[in-house]
C-alpha positions in Angstrom: 0.0 0.0 0.0 1.3 3.5 -0.9 1.0 6.0 2.0 1.9 9.6 1.6 2.9 11.4 4.7 2.4 14.9 5.7 4.5 16.4 8.5 2.7 18.5 11.1 5.4 20.8 12.5 4.8 24.5 12.8 7.2 26.4 10.6 9.2 29.0 12.4 12.7 30.3 12.7 13.3 28.2 15.7 12.5 25.1 13.7 14.8 26.0 10.9 17.8 26.2 13.2 16.8 23.6 15.8 18.3 20.2 15.6 15.1 18.9 17.1 13.1 19.9 14.1 14.6 17.1 12.2 13.2 14.5 14.5 9.5 13.8 14.5 7.3 11.7 17.0 4.7 9.5 15.5 2.1 11.9 16.5 3.7 14.5 14.3 3.5 12.3 11.3 0.2 11.2 10.0 -1.1 9.8 6.6 -3.2 12.2 4.7 -4.1 9.9 1.9 -3.9 6.2 1.3 -3.8 5.0 -2.3 -4.3 1.4 -3.3 -2.5 0.3 -6.4 -3.5 -2.5 -8.8 -0.7 -4.6 -7.3 -2.3 -4.4 -3.9 -5.3 -6.3 -5.3 -3.2 -9.1 -6.8 -2.4 -12.3 -4.9 0.6 -14.2 -6.0 0.2 -18.0 -6.1 2.4 -21.0 -7.1 1.3 -23.6 -9.7 3.0 -26.9 -10.1 2.9 -28.4 -13.6 4.5 -31.3 -15.4 7.3 -30.0 -17.7 5.7 -31.3 -20.9 2.3 -29.8 -19.9 3.9 -26.4 -19.2 5.8 -26.6 -22.5 2.5 -27.2 -24.3 0.9 -24.4 -22.4 3.7 -22.0 -23.2 3.4 -22.8 -27.0 -0.4 -22.4 -26.8 -0.3 -19.0 -25.1 2.5 -17.8 -27.5 0.4 -18.7 -30.5 -2.5 -16.9 -28.9 -0.4 -13.8 -28.3 -0.3 -13.7 -24.6 2.4 -11.5 -23.0 2.6 -13.7 -19.8 1.5 -16.9 -18.3 -0.3 -14.9 -15.6 -2.6 -13.2 -18.1 -3.4 -16.5 -19.8 -4.1 -18.1 -16.4 -6.3 -15.2 -15.4 -8.4 -15.6 -18.7 -8.7 -19.4 -18.1 -10.1 -18.7 -14.5 -12.4 -16.0 -15.8 -13.7 -18.3 -18.5 -14.3 -21.2 -16.0 -16.1 -18.8 -13.5 -18.3 -17.5 -16.4 -19.2 -21.1 -17.5 -20.1 -21.9 -13.8 -22.4 -18.8 -13.7 -24.2 -20.1 -16.9 -25.7 -22.8 -14.7 -27.7 -20.3 -12.7 -30.7 -19.2 -14.9 -31.0 -16.0 -12.8 -27.4 -14.9 -13.4 -27.0 -11.9 -15.6 -25.6 -12.7 -19.1 -25.0 -11.3 -22.6 -25.5 -13.3 -25.8 -25.2 -13.3 -29.6 -27.7 -15.3 -31.5 -26.2 -16.1 -35.0 -28.6 -17.3 -37.7 -28.4 -17.8 -41.5 -31.8 -17.7 -43.2 -33.4 -17.4 -46.7 -34.7 -14.0 -46.8 -37.5 -15.1 -49.1 -38.7 -17.3 -46.4 -42.3 -16.6 -45.4 -42.5 -13.9 -42.7 -39.3 -14.9 -40.9 -37.6 -11.5 -41.6 -40.7 -9.7 -40.4 -40.9 -11.8 -37.2 -37.1 -11.2 -36.5 -37.6 -7.4 -37.0 -40.7 -7.5 -34.7 -38.8 -9.3 -32.0 -35.9 -6.8 -32.2 -38.2 -3.7 -32.1 -39.9 -4.9 -28.9 -36.6 -4.4 -27.1 -37.9 -5.9 -23.9 -38.7 -9.6 -24.4 -39.1 -10.6 -20.8 -38.8 -9.1 -17.3 -35.1 -8.6 -17.8 -34.3 -9.4 -21.4 -33.4 -6.7 -23.9 -32.2 -6.6 -27.5 -29.0 -4.5 -27.4 -28.2 -4.5 -31.0 -28.4 -6.5 -34.3 -26.4 -6.9 -37.5 -27.9 -7.9 -40.8 -25.6 -9.1 -43.6 -26.5 -10.1 -47.2 -24.5 -13.3 -47.8 -25.8 -13.9 -51.4 -29.0 -13.5 -53.4 -30.9 -15.8 -51.0 -29.2 -16.0 -47.6 -28.7 -13.5 -44.9 -26.8 -13.6 -41.7 -28.6 -12.0 -38.6 -26.7 -11.5 -35.4 -28.9 -10.4 -32.5 -27.3 -9.3 -29.2 -29.2 -9.9 -26.0 -28.7 -8.9 -22.4 -30.7 -10.4 -19.5 -31.0 -13.3 -17.3 -29.3 -16.5 -18.6 -32.6 -18.6 -18.4 -34.6 -16.0 -20.4 -31.7 -15.6 -23.0 -31.7 -19.4 -23.6 -35.4 -19.6 -23.9 -35.6 -16.8 -26.4 -32.6 -18.0 -28.3 -34.2 -21.5 -28.7 -37.4 -20.0 -30.0 -35.4 -17.9 -32.5 -33.3 -20.7 -33.8 -36.3 -23.0 -34.1 -38.3 -20.6 -36.3 -39.2 -21.9 -39.7 -36.8 -20.8 -42.4 -33.6 -20.6 -40.2 -31.0 -22.8 -41.9 -28.3 -22.6 -39.4 -28.1 -21.0 -36.0 -25.9 -20.8 -32.9 -26.1 -19.1 -29.4 -22.9 -17.7 -27.9 -23.6 -16.7 -24.4 -21.5 -15.5 -21.5 -22.1 -14.6 -17.9 -19.4 -12.0 -17.2 -17.5 -12.3 -14.0 -17.5 -9.3 -11.8 -14.7 -6.8 -12.5 -11.2 -7.6 -11.5 -7.7 -7.1 -12.7 
């Protein structure tokens, strides 16, 4: 922890020339601010790994562009914690629903647009954004971004992906872990 100190000694001519002015009692020194740094919030741990496993891990994180093992391990922990949160239907989550469909399909485009314009699909579910891409003369890619409770996201995504005319679909859902380093 970084602590800045302020010295509480009256300034006078006597203090300038007095040897005693160079010595302070604990009562004369007090912290006027306490600043926490990012490092104060980080706990160092040791991990034992087989040499071959560590070598494979180092090659993997190098290919992925990690600057350190620590950042790679933090990402693995965050990913696992997020996966664990997905088991709770009331956990807050964000998701992207990807679907490819024939835009000539009966009323599918209208149903998707109607769904997105409602914005509020359930008690906590919202459409945040969407992206529409023309892939060719028949097929379109639609990406619908949702925010809400994991259970509601799954339910709505399943109903979207099972709509008549959807050729291919996928849900990518995450339950972000509370902020940390």
